[in-house]
Structures are given as structure tokens and as C-alpha cells.
C-alpha positions in Angstrom: 0.0 0.0 0.0 1.2 3.5 -0.8 2.8 5.2 2.2 4.5 8.4 1.2 4.9 10.7 -1.9 7.8 13.1 -2.2 8.0 15.4 -5.3 11.0 17.5 -6.0 10.5 18.4 -9.6 11.1 16.5 -11.7 11.9 13.7 -9.3 9.1 11.8 -7.7 9.7 9.2 -5.0 6.9 6.8 -4.0 7.4 4.7 -0.9 5.1 1.8 0.0 4.3 0.2 3.4 6.3 -2.9 2.6 9.5 -0.8 2.0 9.4 -0.9 -1.8 10.3 2.4 -3.6 9.6 3.8 -7.1 11.5 6.7 -8.5 10.5 8.5 -11.7 11.0 11.8 -13.4 7.6 13.3 -14.0 5.5 16.4 -14.0 3.3 18.1 -11.4 0.3 17.3 -13.6 1.1 13.6 -13.6 1.6 13.7 -9.8 -1.9 15.2 -9.4 -3.3 12.4 -11.6 -1.7 9.9 -9.3 -3.2 11.6 -6.2 -6.6 11.5 -7.9 -6.1 7.8 -8.7 -5.3 7.2 -5.0 -8.6 8.6 -3.9 -10.4 5.9 -5.9 -8.5 2.8 -4.7 -5.5 1.6 -2.6 -2.4 1.9 -4.8 0.1 -1.0 -4.7 3.6 -1.1 -6.1 2.3 -2.9 -9.2 -0.4 -0.4 -9.9 1.9 2.7 -9.6 4.5 1.0 -11.7 2.0 0.4 -14.4 0.6 4.0 -14.0 4.0 5.4 -15.0 5.1 2.6 -17.3 2.2 1.0 -19.2 4.7 -1.7 -20.4 5.7 -2.6 -16.8 3.4 -5.6 -16.5 4.6 -6.9 -19.9 8.2 -6.5 -18.8 7.5 -8.4 -15.6 6.0 -11.2 -17.6 9.1 -11.4 -19.7 11.2 -11.8 -16.5 8.8 -14.5 -15.3 9.2 -16.3 -18.6 12.9 -16.8 -17.8 12.3 -17.5 -14.1 13.8 -21.0 -14.6 17.2 -19.4 -15.1 17.3 -18.7 -11.4 17.0 -22.3 -10.3 20.8 -22.7 -10.4 21.8 -19.2 -9.5 21.9 -17.2 -6.3 18.9 -15.1 -7.4 15.2 -15.6 -6.7 12.0 -13.9 -7.9 9.5 -13.0 -5.2 6.5 -10.8 -5.4 7.6 -9.5 -8.9 11.0 -8.4 -7.4 14.4 -9.9 -7.8 16.5 -10.9 -4.7 20.0 -12.1 -4.1 20.7 -14.9 -1.7 21.0 -13.8 1.9 20.1 -10.2 1.2 16.5 -9.4 2.1 16.3 -6.2 0.0 14.7 -6.2 -3.5 17.0 -5.3 -6.3 16.1 -2.0 -8.1 14.2 -2.6 -11.3 16.7 -1.3 -13.8 19.5 -3.3 -12.2 17.3 -6.4 -12.1 16.4 -6.1 -15.8 20.1 -6.0 -16.7 20.9 -8.9 -14.5 18.2 -10.9 -16.3 19.6 -9.9 -19.7 23.1 -10.9 -18.6 21.8 -14.4 -17.7 19.9 -14.7 -20.9 23.1 -13.9 -22.8 25.2 -16.1 -20.5 27.5 -13.2 -20.1 29.6 -14.4 -17.1 31.6 -11.2 -16.8 28.5 -9.0 -16.8 26.8 -11.3 -14.2 29.9 -11.1 -11.9 30.1 -7.3 -12.3 26.4 -6.6 -11.6 26.2 -9.1 -8.8 29.2 -7.6 -7.0 27.8 -4.1 -7.6 24.5 -5.0 -5.9 26.2 -6.5 -2.9 27.9 -3.2 -2.2 24.8 -1.1 -3.2 22.7 -3.0 -0.6 24.8 -1.3 2.1 24.0 2.3 0.9 22.4 3.9 3.9 20.0 6.3 2.1 17.1 4.2 0.5 16.4 6.6 -2.3 20.1 6.7 -3.3 20.2 2.9 -3.0 17.3 2.7 -5.5 18.6 5.4 -7.9 22.3 4.7 -8.0 22.2 2.1 -10.9 19.8 4.3 -12.9 22.2 7.2 -12.4 25.1 5.0 -13.5 23.4 3.8 -16.6 22.2 7.2 -17.7 25.6 8.8 -17.1 27.4 5.9 -18.7 29.3 5.2 -15.5 32.1 2.6 -15.2 31.5 -0.4 -12.9 34.5 -2.6 -12.4 34.4 -6.4 -12.2 34.6 -6.0 -8.4 31.4 -4.0 -8.4 33.3 -0.7 -7.5 32.5 2.5 -9.3 34.9 4.8 -11.3 34.0 8.5 -11.3 35.8 11.8 -11.9 36.5 15.2 -10.2 39.1 18.0 -10.1 41.5 18.8 -7.3 44.0 21.6 -6.6 47.7 21.0 -6.8 49.2 21.2 -3.3 51.9 23.7 -4.1 53.3 23.7 -0.5 53.7 19.9 -0.3 57.5 20.0 -0.5 57.7 22.9 2.1 55.6 21.0 4.6 57.7 17.9 4.2 60.9 19.9 4.6 59.6 21.7 7.7 58.8 18.4 9.3 62.2 17.0 8.6 64.0 20.1 9.7 62.2 20.2 13.1 62.8 16.5 13.6 66.5 16.9 12.7 66.8 19.7 15.3 64.9 17.4 17.8 62.1 20.0 18.2 58.4 19.3 18.5 56.4 18.8 15.3 53.2 19.3 17.2 52.8 22.8 15.7 50.1 24.5 13.6 51.0 25.3 10.0 49.7 28.3 8.0 50.3 29.6 4.4 50.6 33.2 3.5 51.5 34.6 0.1 52.3 31.1 -1.1 54.8 30.4 1.8 54.2 28.2 4.8 54.9 29.4 8.4 53.9 28.6 12.0 52.6 32.1 12.9 49.6 33.0 10.9 47.7 33.2 7.6 45.4 30.5 6.1 45.4 27.6 8.6 46.4 24.3 7.0 46.4 22.1 10.1 48.8 20.5 12.5 52.2 19.5 11.1 52.0 16.0 12.6 48.8 15.3 10.7 49.9 17.0 7.5 53.1 15.0 7.1 53.8 13.4 4.7 51.9 16.0 2.7 49.4 14.9 0.1 49.8 16.0 -3.6 46.3 17.5 -4.0 43.5 19.1 -2.0 39.9 20.2 -2.6 39.1 23.7 -3.6 36.5 24.1 -0.9 37.1 23.4 2.8 35.3 20.7 4.9 33.2 20.9 8.0 36.3 21.5 10.1 37.4 24.5 8.0 40.3 22.7 6.5 40.9 21.5 2.9 40.4 17.8 2.1 43.6 16.2 0.8 44.1 13.5 -1.9 46.9 11.2 -3.0 46.9 8.7 -5.8 46.4 5.2 -4.5 45.3 6.3 -1.0 41.7 6.5 0.3 40.3 9.8 1.4 37.5 9.2 3.9 35.3 11.6 5.8 33.6 10.8 9.1 29.9 10.1 9.3 29.3 13.5 10.9 31.3 15.3 8.2 28.7 14.6 5.4 25.2 15.7 4.9 22.8 12.7 4.6 19.9 14.8 3.2 18.7 14.9 -0.4 20.4 18.3 -0.9 22.2 18.2 -4.2 25.1 20.4 -3.2 26.2 19.9 0.4 28.8 18.4 2.7 30.6 15.4 1.3 33.1 14.4 -1.4 31.7 15.3 -4.8 32.3 13.5 -8.1 30.7 13.2 -11.5 30.7 11.1 -14.7 30.7 13.9 -17.2 28.0 16.4 -18.1 29.1 18.5 -15.2 31.1 21.8 -15.5 34.3 21.3 -13.6 35.6 24.8 -14.3 36.7 26.5 -11.1 37.0 23.3 -9.1 40.7 22.7 -9.5 43.6 22.5 -11.9 44.1 18.7 -12.0 41.6 16.1 -13.3 41.6 12.8 -11.6 39.8 9.4 -11.8 38.6 8.0 -8.5 37.3 4.6 -7.3 34.2 4.6 -5.1 32.7 1.8 -3.1 28.9 2.1 -3.7 28.3 1.5 0.0 30.0 4.9 0.7 27.4 6.8 -1.4 25.8 9.6 0.6 23.4 11.0 -2.0 22.9 10.1 -5.6 20.3 12.0 -7.7 17.9 10.1 -9.9 18.9 9.5 -13.5 19.9 12.7 -15.4 21.6 14.7 -12.7 25.4 14.8 -13.1 26.9 15.2 -9.6 26.8 12.9 -6.7 28.1 12.9 -3.1 30.1 10.2 -1.3 31.9 9.7 2.0 35.1 8.1 0.7 37.0 7.8 -2.6 40.5 6.6 -3.7 42.2 8.5 -6.5 43.7 6.1 -9.1 44.8 8.2 -12.0 45.7 11.8 -13.1 43.9 12.6 -16.4 45.0 14.9 -19.3 41.3 15.9 -19.8 38.2 15.7 -17.7 36.6 12.2 -17.7 38.9 10.8 -20.4 40.0 7.5 -18.7 41.6 4.2 -19.7 41.5 1.2 -17.5 45.2 0.1 -17.7 46.8 -3.0 -16.1 48.4 -0.7 -13.5 45.1 0.9 -12.6 43.4 -2.5 -12.4 46.1 -3.6 -9.9 45.1 -0.5 -7.8 41.5 -1.5 -8.0 42.1 -5.1 -7.0 44.0 -4.0 -3.9 41.3 -1.4 -3.1 38.7 -4.2 -3.3 40.6 -6.4 -0.9 40.9 -3.6 1.6 37.1 -3.0 1.5 36.3 -6.7 1.9 38.7 -7.0 4.9 37.2 -3.8 6.4 33.8 -5.5 6.3 35.3 -8.6 7.9 36.6 -6.4 10.7 33.2 -4.9 11.2 31.6 -8.3 11.5 34.3 -9.4 14.0 33.8 -6.2 16.1 30.0 -6.0 15.7 30.4 -2.3 15.3 27.9 -1.0 12.8 27.5 2.6 14.0 28.8 4.2 10.8 26.5 2.0 8.7 23.2 2.7 10.4 23.6 5.9 12.3 20.6 7.4 10.4 18.5 4.2 10.9 18.1 3.9 7.2 19.4 0.3 7.4 18.4 -2.1 10.1 21.2 -3.9 11.8 19.8 -7.3 10.5 20.0 -6.0 6.9 23.6 -4.8 7.5 24.7 -8.1 8.9 23.1 -9.9 5.9 25.0 -7.9 3.4 28.3 -8.0 5.3 28.0 -11.8 5.7 27.3 -12.3 1.9 30.3 -10.1 0.8 32.7 -11.7 3.3 31.6 -15.3 2.7 31.7 -14.8 -1.1 35.3 -13.6 -0.7 36.7 -16.1 1.7 39.9 -16.4 -0.4 40.7 -12.7 0.2 40.0 -12.9 3.9 41.9 -16.2 4.3 44.9 -14.7 2.4 44.9 -11.7 4.7 45.0 -13.9 7.8 48.0 -15.7 6.3 49.8 -12.4 5.8 49.1 -11.3 9.4 
């Protein structure tokens, strides 16, 4: 049964009492038609789906026709929705459609990629972003890796005082003086007296190569280094649906990067770290963490080389082992602080990802 309507033109989000969500781009007139329809009868997920897409029932029938393909797969079809083993969240319709097509074509690489992608997406805290992320990816021609991670783009500023920060640290250490000092930059030169505050020297060393144009919640720039994750705390990002707010911003093209830095980079994002993702045709999204993997000559012009793939494989292993640590510690605060995901849902997804990657976790234990 229909529970809640939220219209932020042109994006309409319809929430049902059983937790299902529909997101569409529509008009105010169409929303009014839906409200009039709701006065006549109780609206179910199926009825609203068909209201906005007359071919919806036909598409569901096509999926049911190939239901036998699920008999030997980790997927099941229940109440016209697709589910993955062990995760009691329905897969968003666009993603489910492409998973079905991949099985029909027996495309093993696509099946692996989309399956891994859904496992991570199931841990997105914000339900609307969890529903819209794949649609956003598909419309913006985003890159999903075989590990289910996501490649996006942004600009950063060159940290022109990097060498000076490193030298100051080494000088103070060499003189056996404290490095617990505040560092400032004024007229392009660093000092310990005043100017624009960069932070404490201990935390700045070794200095990162790049930083964000804007400052974060603490009034300091956010720093980036190729191959190293930059992660904000759960209180440093805005979990609302505001398009431009606190968090690490990125895009897949179609966004004007002018004024946001002098260096273009490609970054890897774990879908579970998505803070807010607009529906379909919007070009900018917000995340809690990202790992820069390449410096680009031009915005969004990226080639997945063997070296970059090595970065991504190592990043994937770190994310899997981080989840294993969360399971061991039973600390899920950062994953459900907003109560968007119940702890049982979190444990389901964590268990699936860790159990499906036993070789990575086992190899890590050997190294330790």
C-alpha cells in the first residue's frame, strides 16, 4: 500500500508500506493524476509501476518467462521483485532487468560485475540513493568494475606547498624539536605564525599532492593522494537529499568542472559509501570516501590500464577486509547511524560479501 509521496521536480519518490520504492522523473500534472487515482482505490507497487510505465506488466511477464534461469543461480524472484541470496532487499528494477539480460546472454563477466555491484549497493544507507544509483550510473554511462566498484571523476587543486611541509617536518625532527605545531600559508609560503590555517604539522606529514578547492566541516581542505583512500567521518557529510552539500563530490561527465581545481583525476568509489545520488539525469553525486587512481589529461577521459586494475584489486581487498573487521567487532554505527538500514540488513550484506570472498580474507590472515 502507498505510504509516502515526495515530489522534488522532476523527481518523484513513491514509498510503500512494505518498504518498496519507485522513483521516476515526471510532471506536477502527472503527480496530481496519481493523487486523484489514490482517492479511488488503494495503490500498490504494481499499480503505480504500471501507471507510470504501461509496459511494466509486460516486462515483468518477460522476467517470469525466464524464471527458470534462477534455479541454479543465487537469485530468486519473489512478489515480482528480484532478490540475491542472503540479502532481504529487493534489487532496483533497472539493475534487475540488466541482470536478467546478462543471464539470458550467458555473459559471465557482466553477471559477476552486476552481482558484486548489488552487494555493495545493498549497504547504501539512504534508501532513495540505493534505489537510484544504478539508474544514475546507466544514464551517465558510468564505469562499474568487475569487483562492483565505481569509477568517477573530479578535479582537485595542486598542493603547491607539499615540499615545504615535508621539509619543515624533517627540519624540526632533525633539530629534535616538536612537530606538534600549527601550520599556515601566507603569500604562497608556509609558516607557523599565521595566515590561512592548513592544520597540525603532525597530521599534515607526509603532505598529500592534492587538495579540494573548498574546505570541509572543520574549515580545512580535504587532501588527496593517488592510490590512497580519502575518507570523511559520518558526521562530516550531509545525509539529506540536498544536491550540493557536505561530502566528497564527483561526476561522470555532463558537469562543468571549471573552477573546481587545476588537475583532473579518476577515483574509485565503493557504492556503500554513497551519501546522496540523484535520480537519472543529474550529473553530480556525493560520497563519504574515494580513492584517486589516475591523473587525467582531460576531464573524464580515462583508460583502465593494467596498473590501474592492480590498484582497484588492492582497493577491493581492503574493502572486503574492512567489512570482515566490522563483522568481528560487531560495530555497525557508521553503517546505520541514520537508521536507514536495520542492523539485521547490514549483517546480511556483510556476511554475503565476506563469505563470497573467503579467499581474500583467508589470504589476509596468512599475511598477518
